[in-house]
N, C-alpha and C positions, 0 to 999 in steps of 0.2 A: 596879151600882156607880155609873153616872151619876146615878140617881135619889137616891141618898143624898148626892151631892155637890150636886145642883141643888134638892133639896127646901126648904132655907132661903130660896132666892131666890124660889121659887114663892109660899111662905107669906107672904113679905115684901111682894111685889108685890101679891097678892090683899088683904092687910089694908089696904095704902096706897091702893089703888083704890076698896076698899069705904068707907073713911072719907072719901075726897076727894069721892065721887060720891053720897053718900047722899041729897042733896037736889036734884041736877041731872039733867037729861035726858043720857043718853049712849047710844053705840052700841057695838056689838062689830064687829070687823073681822078677817077671816083673810086673810093674803096670803103669798106665797112669794117669794124672791129670793136674791140673792148677796150676800155681804160680812159685815162684822161685825154690822150691824143685824139679819141673819138667821142669826147664830151660825155663820159659817164658809163653806165653799165653796157650800153650798146648804142652804137651811133654810126652816121655816115660821114665821110670826109671828102671835101672837094679840094683839090691841089693843083697849083701851077709850078711846074718843074722846068728847070734847065739841066744841063749836064751834070752839075754838082750840088744844087740847092733845091729844096722844096719848101713852098710856102703854102700853108693849109687853113681851112676854115672847116670846123665840124659841128654838126648839130647831133645831139643824142638825148637818150633819157638819164638824167633830167637836165641837160645843160647845153652849153655852147663852149667851143674852144677854138683858138687861133694859135699859130705858131710857125715855126721854120725848122728845117733840118739841112745839114750841109755834110757832104762826104768828108771822111777822115781816113788818113792811111792810104796806101798804094792800091788796095783792092777796092772794088766799088760796092763792097758789102756792108760797110759800117758807116753810120752816120750819128752826129751829135747835134743837138738843138735845144730849143727852148719852147715851152707851151704855156699858154695862158688859158686857163679854163675857169668858167663860173658854172657852178652846179646849183640848181634851184633847190632850196630846201624844202622837204616835204613836211617834216614836223618841227623844223627850226629855221632859222634865217639862211639866206644864201651864202655860199662859201666861194671864196676866190683862190684858186691855186696858180703859183708860178713854179714850174718844174723844169729841170733839166732833163733831157731825153737821150737815150742811146738806143739805136735801132740797128738790128742785124737783118740783112737781106739775104735769104737763101740763094736766090739767083743773081740778081745784080740791081742796083739802085735804080736804073733806067729800064728795067724788063718788069712784066707782070710776074707776080709770084708771092709766096708767102714771106711775112715780115714778123719778127719777134721784137719787142721794145721793152724798155724799162724807164719809168719816170722817177726822178729823184728830187724831192723838194718838199 
């Protein structure tokens, strides 16, 4: 049932990232974490990144999320973005969230390492 609900999001993100990155260098990234950017209490995230922007799709307990982040400022350690998340209701109906995000990268946006983020919305 979750697949039927999430399939349109997956197709939309796939088409968008394919069209956006047809002529650019990009990298794929896998990560895990907590919060809406990771679709719930705990989840995994698949991302497509270029030098200053990241587009992601996340599956977690209990939902799915998609969004983007882009670098701000002179350092490569701060990003702003948007997240669209749908959490499956256990005791009630499903909940849809649209949030603004702020992330701080301890090393660098384009390197592996710890990230702390905040969702507002």
